[in-house]
Structures are given as C-alpha cells and as structure tokens.
C-alpha positions as protocol buffer text, in pm:
chain_id: "A"
residue {
  index: 1
  type: VAL
  ca { x: 7068 y: 10043 z: 12108 }
}
residue {
  index: 2
  type: ALA
  ca { x: 6930 y: 10327 z: 11902 }
}
residue {
  index: 3
  type: SER
  ca { x: 6961 y: 10303 z: 11527 }
}
residue {
  index: 4
  type: THR
  ca { x: 7193 y: 10545 z: 11358 }
}
residue {
  index: 5
  type: ARG
  ca { x: 7169 y: 10654 z: 10998 }
}
residue {
  index: 6
  type: ALA
  ca { x: 7424 y: 10935 z: 11001 }
}
residue {
  index: 7
  type: MET
  ca { x: 7785 y: 10818 z: 11011 }
}
residue {
  index: 8
  type: SER
  ca { x: 8116 y: 10981 z: 10923 }
}
residue {
  index: 9
  type: SER
  ca { x: 8277 y: 10860 z: 10603 }
}
residue {
  index: 10
  type: LEU
  ca { x: 8613 y: 10811 z: 10441 }
}
residue {
  index: 11
  type: PRO
  ca { x: 8599 y: 10913 z: 10072 }
}
residue {
  index: 12
  type: HIS
  ca { x: 8661 y: 10605 z: 9861 }
}
residue {
  index: 13
  type: GLY
  ca { x: 8449 y: 10676 z: 9556 }
}
residue {
  index: 14
  type: VAL
  ca { x: 8088 y: 10759 z: 9485 }
}
residue {
  index: 15
  type: ALA
  ca { x: 7847 y: 10489 z: 9600 }
}
residue {
  index: 16
  type: HIS
  ca { x: 7580 y: 10428 z: 9339 }
}
residue {
  index: 17
  type: GLY
  ca { x: 7312 y: 10174 z: 9421 }
}
residue {
  index: 18
  type: GLY
  ca { x: 7379 y: 9847 z: 9246 }
}
residue {
  index: 19
  type: ASP
  ca { x: 7243 y: 9494 z: 9273 }
}
residue {
  index: 20
  type: ALA
  ca { x: 7019 y: 9418 z: 9569 }
}
residue {
  index: 21
  type: VAL
  ca { x: 7163 y: 9204 z: 9851 }
}
residue {
  index: 22
  type: GLY
  ca { x: 6909 y: 9072 z: 10099 }
}
residue {
  index: 23
  type: GLY
  ca { x: 6664 y: 9335 z: 9980 }
}
residue {
  index: 24
  type: PHE
  ca { x: 6917 y: 9620 z: 10012 }
}
residue {
  index: 25
  type: GLU
  ca { x: 7122 y: 9780 z: 9736 }
}
residue {
  index: 26
  type: GLU
  ca { x: 7493 y: 9714 z: 9732 }
}
residue {
  index: 27
  type: CYS
  ca { x: 7760 y: 9977 z: 9686 }
}
residue {
  index: 28
  type: SER
  ca { x: 7895 y: 9978 z: 9330 }
}
residue {
  index: 29
  type: ALA
  ca { x: 8242 y: 10072 z: 9458 }
}
residue {
  index: 30
  type: CYS
  ca { x: 8300 y: 9804 z: 9725 }
}
residue {
  index: 31
  type: GLY
  ca { x: 8022 y: 9556 z: 9647 }
}
residue {
  index: 32
  type: THR
  ca { x: 7870 y: 9549 z: 9997 }
}
residue {
  index: 33
  type: ALA
  ca { x: 7515 y: 9623 z: 10116 }
}
residue {
  index: 34
  type: SER
  ca { x: 7662 y: 9857 z: 10374 }
}
residue {
  index: 35
  type: PRO
  ca { x: 7611 y: 10218 z: 10497 }
}
residue {
  index: 36
  type: CYS
  ca { x: 7778 y: 10334 z: 10174 }
}
residue {
  index: 37
  type: THR
  ca { x: 7449 y: 10362 z: 9987 }
}
residue {
  index: 38
  type: ASP
  ca { x: 7294 y: 10561 z: 10273 }
}
residue {
  index: 39
  type: GLN
  ca { x: 7589 y: 10799 z: 10264 }
}
residue {
  index: 40
  type: GLY
  ca { x: 7612 y: 10833 z: 9888 }
}
residue {
  index: 41
  type: ILE
  ca { x: 7987 y: 10774 z: 9908 }
}
residue {
  index: 42
  type: CYS
  ca { x: 8183 y: 10453 z: 9962 }
}
residue {
  index: 43
  type: VAL
  ca { x: 8315 y: 10441 z: 10319 }
}
residue {
  index: 44
  type: ASP
  ca { x: 8556 y: 10155 z: 10242 }
}
residue {
  index: 45
  type: PRO
  ca { x: 8425 y: 9917 z: 10510 }
}
residue {
  index: 46
  type: THR
  ca { x: 8582 y: 9599 z: 10639 }
}
residue {
  index: 47
  type: ALA
  ca { x: 8296 y: 9351 z: 10609 }
}
residue {
  index: 48
  type: LEU
  ca { x: 8257 y: 9034 z: 10813 }
}
residue {
  index: 49
  type: ARG
  ca { x: 8000 y: 8777 z: 10917 }
}
residue {
  index: 50
  type: LEU
  ca { x: 7899 y: 8750 z: 11281 }
}
residue {
  index: 51
  type: ARG
  ca { x: 7784 y: 8413 z: 11409 }
}
residue {
  index: 52
  type: SER
  ca { x: 7650 y: 8274 z: 11738 }
}
residue {
  index: 53
  type: GLY
  ca { x: 7344 y: 8499 z: 11749 }
}
residue {
  index: 54
  type: ALA
  ca { x: 7488 y: 8787 z: 11957 }
}
residue {
  index: 55
  type: SER
  ca { x: 7566 y: 9086 z: 11740 }
}
residue {
  index: 56
  type: SER
  ca { x: 7388 y: 9391 z: 11874 }
}
residue {
  index: 57
  type: GLN
  ca { x: 7576 y: 9562 z: 12154 }
}
residue {
  index: 58
  type: GLY
  ca { x: 7433 y: 9440 z: 12481 }
}
residue {
  index: 59
  type: GLN
  ca { x: 7140 y: 9259 z: 12319 }
}
residue {
  index: 60
  type: GLY
  ca { x: 7083 y: 8912 z: 12176 }
}
residue {
  index: 61
  type: GLN
  ca { x: 6957 y: 8912 z: 11818 }
}
residue {
  index: 62
  type: GLY
  ca { x: 6867 y: 8549 z: 11762 }
}
residue {
  index: 63
  type: GLY
  ca { x: 7056 y: 8280 z: 11575 }
}
residue {
  index: 64
  type: GLY
  ca { x: 7206 y: 8263 z: 11229 }
}
residue {
  index: 65
  type: VAL
  ca { x: 7465 y: 8477 z: 11052 }
}
residue {
  index: 66
  type: ARG
  ca { x: 7460 y: 8854 z: 11010 }
}
residue {
  index: 67
  type: GLU
  ca { x: 7684 y: 9080 z: 10805 }
}
residue {
  index: 68
  type: ALA
  ca { x: 7864 y: 9353 z: 10999 }
}
residue {
  index: 69
  type: PHE
  ca { x: 8067 y: 9647 z: 10874 }
}
residue {
  index: 70
  type: LEU
  ca { x: 8366 y: 9805 z: 11046 }
}
residue {
  index: 71
  type: ILE
  ca { x: 8395 y: 10173 z: 10956 }
}
residue {
  index: 72
  type: GLU
  ca { x: 8649 y: 10401 z: 11125 }
}
residue {
  index: 73
  type: GLY
  ca { x: 8662 y: 10173 z: 11430 }
}
residue {
  index: 74
  type: GLN
  ca { x: 8285 y: 10136 z: 11467 }
}
residue {
  index: 75
  type: LEU
  ca { x: 8119 y: 9801 z: 11395 }
}
residue {
  index: 76
  type: VAL
  ca { x: 7759 y: 9822 z: 11278 }
}
residue {
  index: 77
  type: VAL
  ca { x: 7486 y: 9580 z: 11173 }
}
residue {
  index: 78
  type: ARG
  ca { x: 7156 y: 9637 z: 11000 }
}
residue {
  index: 79
  type: ALA
  ca { x: 6883 y: 9732 z: 11249 }
}
residue {
  index: 80
  type: PRO
  ca { x: 6527 y: 9597 z: 11226 }
}
residue {
  index: 81
  type: ASP
  ca { x: 6406 y: 9934 z: 11095 }
}
residue {
  index: 82
  type: GLY
  ca { x: 6660 y: 9929 z: 10812 }
}
residue {
  index: 83
  type: GLY
  ca { x: 6900 y: 10171 z: 10980 }
}
residue {
  index: 84
  type: TRP
  ca { x: 7225 y: 10080 z: 11153 }
}
residue {
  index: 85
  type: GLN
  ca { x: 7316 y: 9995 z: 11511 }
}
residue {
  index: 86
  type: THR
  ca { x: 7649 y: 9940 z: 11683 }
}
residue {
  index: 87
  type: ALA
  ca { x: 7767 y: 9585 z: 11743 }
}
residue {
  index: 88
  type: VAL
  ca { x: 8049 y: 9382 z: 11896 }
}
residue {
  index: 89
  type: VAL
  ca { x: 8219 y: 9060 z: 11792 }
}
residue {
  index: 90
  type: PRO
  ca { x: 8081 y: 8809 z: 12043 }
}
residue {
  index: 91
  type: VAL
  ca { x: 8301 y: 8601 z: 12271 }
}
residue {
  index: 92
  type: ASP
  ca { x: 8235 y: 8228 z: 12298 }
}
residue {
  index: 93
  type: THR
  ca { x: 8145 y: 8223 z: 12665 }
}
residue {
  index: 94
  type: SER
  ca { x: 8082 y: 7849 z: 12654 }
}
residue {
  index: 95
  type: ARG
  ca { x: 8459 y: 7801 z: 12666 }
}
residue {
  index: 96
  type: PRO
  ca { x: 8652 y: 7846 z: 12992 }
}
residue {
  index: 97
  type: VAL
  ca { x: 8850 y: 8170 z: 13010 }
}
residue {
  index: 98
  type: ARG
  ca { x: 9178 y: 7974 z: 13016 }
}
residue {
  index: 99
  type: GLU
  ca { x: 9092 y: 7839 z: 12668 }
}
residue {
  index: 100
  type: ARG
  ca { x: 9003 y: 8173 z: 12510 }
}
residue {
  index: 101
  type: GLY
  ca { x: 9307 y: 8244 z: 12302 }
}
residue {
  index: 102
  type: VAL
  ca { x: 9661 y: 8130 z: 12227 }
}
residue {
  index: 103
  type: ALA
  ca { x: 9957 y: 8324 z: 12364 }
}
residue {
  index: 104
  type: LEU
  ca { x: 10196 y: 8369 z: 12072 }
}
residue {
  index: 105
  type: SER
  ca { x: 10560 y: 8282 z: 12112 }
}
residue {
  index: 106
  type: ASP
  ca { x: 10831 y: 8526 z: 12005 }
}
residue {
  index: 107
  type: ALA
  ca { x: 10892 y: 8307 z: 11701 }
}
residue {
  index: 108
  type: GLN
  ca { x: 10524 y: 8321 z: 11601 }
}
residue {
  index: 109
  type: VAL
  ca { x: 10513 y: 8698 z: 11651 }
}
residue {
  index: 110
  type: THR
  ca { x: 10825 y: 8738 z: 11437 }
}
residue {
  index: 111
  type: ALA
  ca { x: 10664 y: 8521 z: 11169 }
}
residue {
  index: 112
  type: LEU
  ca { x: 10373 y: 8765 z: 11171 }
}
residue {
  index: 113
  type: GLY
  ca { x: 10619 y: 9040 z: 11086 }
}
residue {
  index: 114
  type: LEU
  ca { x: 10548 y: 9213 z: 11417 }
}
residue {
  index: 115
  type: PRO
  ca { x: 10773 y: 9344 z: 11695 }
}
residue {
  index: 116
  type: THR
  ca { x: 10803 y: 9092 z: 11978 }
}
residue {
  index: 117
  type: GLU
  ca { x: 10753 y: 9359 z: 12245 }
}
residue {
  index: 118
  type: ALA
  ca { x: 10382 y: 9413 z: 12311 }
}
residue {
  index: 119
  type: ASP
  ca { x: 10403 y: 9790 z: 12344 }
}
residue {
  index: 120
  type: GLU
  ca { x: 10601 y: 9814 z: 12019 }
}
residue {
  index: 121
  type: ALA
  ca { x: 10345 y: 9592 z: 11846 }
}
residue {
  index: 122
  type: ARG
  ca { x: 10064 y: 9823 z: 11960 }
}
residue {
  index: 123
  type: ILE
  ca { x: 10254 y: 10124 z: 11821 }
}
residue {
  index: 124
  type: PHE
  ca { x: 10303 y: 9932 z: 11494 }
}
residue {
  index: 125
  type: PHE
  ca { x: 9928 y: 9862 z: 11470 }
}
residue {
  index: 126
  type: LEU
  ca { x: 9835 y: 10224 z: 11539 }
}
residue {
  index: 127
  type: ARG
  ca { x: 10098 y: 10367 z: 11304 }
}
residue {
  index: 128
  type: ASN
  ca { x: 9978 y: 10144 z: 11021 }
}
residue {
  index: 129
  type: GLN
  ca { x: 9611 y: 10206 z: 11102 }
}
residue {
  index: 130
  type: VAL
  ca { x: 9537 y: 9837 z: 11139 }
}
residue {
  index: 131
  type: ASP
  ca { x: 9167 y: 9772 z: 11201 }
}
residue {
  index: 132
  type: ALA
  ca { x: 9065 y: 9725 z: 11564 }
}
residue {
  index: 133
  type: VAL
  ca { x: 8729 y: 9587 z: 11669 }
}
residue {
  index: 134
  type: ARG
  ca { x: 8546 y: 9544 z: 11997 }
}
residue {
  index: 135
  type: HIS
  ca { x: 8553 y: 9176 z: 12091 }
}
residue {
  index: 136
  type: GLY
  ca { x: 8328 y: 9118 z: 12391 }
}
residue {
  index: 137
  type: ASP
  ca { x: 8439 y: 9373 z: 12650 }
}
residue {
  index: 138
  type: HIS
  ca { x: 8786 y: 9444 z: 12505 }
}
residue {
  index: 139
  type: PHE
  ca { x: 8948 y: 9542 z: 12174 }
}
residue {
  index: 140
  type: ASP
  ca { x: 9149 y: 9327 z: 11933 }
}
residue {
  index: 141
  type: PHE
  ca { x: 9341 y: 9418 z: 11619 }
}
residue {
  index: 142
  type: ILE
  ca { x: 9255 y: 9239 z: 11294 }
}
residue {
  index: 143
  type: VAL
  ca { x: 9564 y: 9084 z: 11136 }
}
residue {
  index: 144
  type: ASN
  ca { x: 9508 y: 8865 z: 10830 }
}
residue {
  index: 145
  type: GLY
  ca { x: 9163 y: 8769 z: 10950 }
}
residue {
  index: 146
  type: ARG
  ca { x: 9280 y: 8693 z: 11306 }
}
residue {
  index: 147
  type: LEU
  ca { x: 9188 y: 8875 z: 11627 }
}
residue {
  index: 148
  type: ILE
  ca { x: 9520 y: 8974 z: 11786 }
}
residue {
  index: 149
  type: HIS
  ca { x: 9502 y: 9107 z: 12141 }
}
residue {
  index: 150
  type: VAL
  ca { x: 9781 y: 9315 z: 12290 }
}
residue {
  index: 151
  type: VAL
  ca { x: 9845 y: 9252 z: 12658 }
}
residue {
  index: 152
  type: ASP
  ca { x: 10074 y: 9516 z: 12805 }
}
residue {
  index: 153
  type: ASP
  ca { x: 10120 y: 9727 z: 13115 }
}
residue {
  index: 154
  type: ALA
  ca { x: 10062 y: 10060 z: 12942 }
}
residue {
  index: 155
  type: VAL
  ca { x: 9701 y: 10007 z: 12831 }
}
residue {
  index: 156
  type: ALA
  ca { x: 9464 y: 9818 z: 13059 }
}
residue {
  index: 157
  type: ASP
  ca { x: 9190 y: 9721 z: 12813 }
}
residue {
  index: 158
  type: CYS
  ca { x: 9146 y: 9359 z: 12920 }
}
residue {
  index: 159
  type: GLY
  ca { x: 8791 y: 9298 z: 13035 }
}
residue {
  index: 160
  type: GLY
  ca { x: 8641 y: 8999 z: 13208 }
}
residue {
  index: 161
  type: ASP
  ca { x: 8614 y: 8815 z: 12876 }
}
residue {
  index: 162
  type: CYS
  ca { x: 8990 y: 8780 z: 12849 }
}
residue {
  index: 163
  type: GLY
  ca { x: 9141 y: 8874 z: 13187 }
}
residue {
  index: 164
  type: GLY
  ca { x: 9319 y: 8567 z: 13321 }
}
residue {
  index: 165
  type: ALA
  ca { x: 9321 y: 8404 z: 12979 }
}
residue {
  index: 166
  type: PRO
  ca { x: 9637 y: 8272 z: 12809 }
}
residue {
  index: 167
  type: GLY
  ca { x: 9916 y: 8528 z: 12785 }
}
residue {
  index: 168
  type: HIS
  ca { x: 9794 y: 8747 z: 13070 }
}
residue {
  index: 169
  type: ASN
  ca { x: 10023 y: 8598 z: 13331 }
}
residue {
  index: 170
  type: ARG
  ca { x: 10334 y: 8705 z: 13138 }
}
residue {
  index: 171
  type: GLY
  ca { x: 10281 y: 9076 z: 13191 }
}
residue {
  index: 172
  type: ALA
  ca { x: 10308 y: 9160 z: 12821 }
}
residue {
  index: 173
  type: SER
  ca { x: 10231 y: 8946 z: 12518 }
}
residue {
  index: 174
  type: LEU
  ca { x: 10034 y: 8908 z: 12199 }
}
residue {
  index: 175
  type: VAL
  ca { x: 9739 y: 8670 z: 12210 }
}
residue {
  index: 176
  type: ASP
  ca { x: 9552 y: 8518 z: 11915 }
}
residue {
  index: 177
  type: HIS
  ca { x: 9181 y: 8534 z: 12003 }
}
residue {
  index: 178
  type: GLY
  ca { x: 9068 y: 8338 z: 11699 }
}
residue {
  index: 179
  type: GLY
  ca { x: 8962 y: 8398 z: 11343 }
}
residue {
  index: 180
  type: LEU
  ca { x: 8703 y: 8621 z: 11177 }
}
residue {
  index: 181
  type: ASP
  ca { x: 8484 y: 8535 z: 10881 }
}
residue {
  index: 182
  type: LEU
  ca { x: 8599 y: 8824 z: 10665 }
}
residue {
  index: 183
  type: ILE
  ca { x: 8407 y: 8913 z: 10350 }
}
residue {
  index: 184
  type: ARG
  ca { x: 8610 y: 9218 z: 10256 }
}
residue {
  index: 185
  type: GLN
  ca { x: 8914 y: 9398 z: 10398 }
}
residue {
  index: 186
  type: ARG
  ca { x: 8913 y: 9774 z: 10361 }
}
residue {
  index: 187
  type: VAL
  ca { x: 9150 y: 9906 z: 10096 }
}
residue {
  index: 188
  type: GLY
  ca { x: 9305 y: 10148 z: 10343 }
}
residue {
  index: 189
  type: THR
  ca { x: 9416 y: 9872 z: 10581 }
}
residue {
  index: 190
  type: GLY
  ca { x: 9784 y: 9871 z: 10675 }
}
residue {
  index: 191
  type: PRO
  ca { x: 10028 y: 9582 z: 10616 }
}
residue {
  index: 192
  type: GLN
  ca { x: 9870 y: 9240 z: 10662 }
}
residue {
  index: 193
  type: THR
  ca { x: 10064 y: 8938 z: 10780 }
}
residue {
  index: 194
  type: ALA
  ca { x: 9990 y: 8569 z: 10826 }
}
residue {
  index: 195
  type: SER
  ca { x: 9887 y: 8416 z: 11158 }
}
residue {
  index: 196
  type: THR
  ca { x: 10061 y: 8093 z: 11254 }
}
residue {
  index: 197
  type: SER
  ca { x: 9860 y: 7989 z: 11560 }
}
residue {
  index: 198
  type: GLY
  ca { x: 9595 y: 7800 z: 11367 }
}
residue {
  index: 199
  type: GLN
  ca { x: 9328 y: 7861 z: 11628 }
}
residue {
  index: 200
  type: LYS
  ca { x: 8967 y: 7869 z: 11508 }
}
residue {
  index: 201
  type: ASN
  ca { x: 8672 y: 8042 z: 11668 }
}
C-alpha cells in the first residue's frame, strides 16, 4: 500500500511538535504521535493499538503492537518510510467463524442505550457520527471501546470474516465483535455507552 502524507483534517487546534514518542514528535493538542504534526493542525484522531501482527491493509507487518489512528473514517499506521499507510483492524482467523462475536439480546442493546432495531441503530450511529472502522473485510462501529456490527437487510456489508457468524441467522441484529485497545477517543465522538457482552478479543 502506498504511503500517504497528505490527509484531510478536522480543525481541532494547532498542532505544535511536542515530546518525542518512538522517535516522532507528538501533537501538543491531543498528545499523540499521529498525522497531526505532519498537518500542522490537530485532526482529533481516535488512537488505538493493533495487535496480532497484521495492520497494513492486505499485508502482514510482523509481530508486536502498533499504534493506529482513525481520522475521518480512515485508519492509518506509520509506514516504514515515516509516512502513513491505510490499515484495518485484523480479525482473529484462528477462531471458527461461529465464535467470532456475540449476538446481543434486546436487553443488552437497550442497556447500551441503543434502539433494538438494527436499521434504527445504524441511523443512530450515523446521526451521532460514531466512529466506524474497517474490521477485516467489513465495518464495525466503535461503542465504548467495543466493535459493534450491525446486521440488517438494508446494507449488505458482511464479508467472509463475519458472514455466518453469531447474529447473522436472525436477519437483523447487533453483534459485539470484541474490544479495542483504545488509547484516545476523539473529542468529536458522539454519545458513548457501555457494552455488557464482556467478550474480549
């Protein structure tokens, strides 16, 4: 994947170089060693740690932990040349598909403060500009550090990583695809609620 240095930005304050993190300056506004310092303005990223060694889109990047930054729906990681490249949250393919996620009951969805109807929940996420991130070959919404997948008839975005997994045989549901190791949630994120499924990645 080609590196990209030019990215759009959401004004969130001027990004002055601050302390060095891993050899790179951190943004004085949000405290992350993110694309902010390249842009000269804080882009208010959601920052997270990616594990399992697969972070670059379509390419393995070795083991360990890497920091990734979600900016306006695009997840990026630091490229070997110091620029930025797109990334995805990897799926644990060592687990059978039937074990990838927990279909939330209506009571659990209500406890999250979400509509129980999947299509209404999707509208709620979009209206409140809740972060969404590519997770394997599909997209999940980030709710209180959890990956929440909307399964409905209106939007067919279930790839092979989650098709046939829990919740998909009900026609429409919300599925908890596990937790994220969040470092920072963007300030502009919509209402956050608590997950009750307890599933860990």
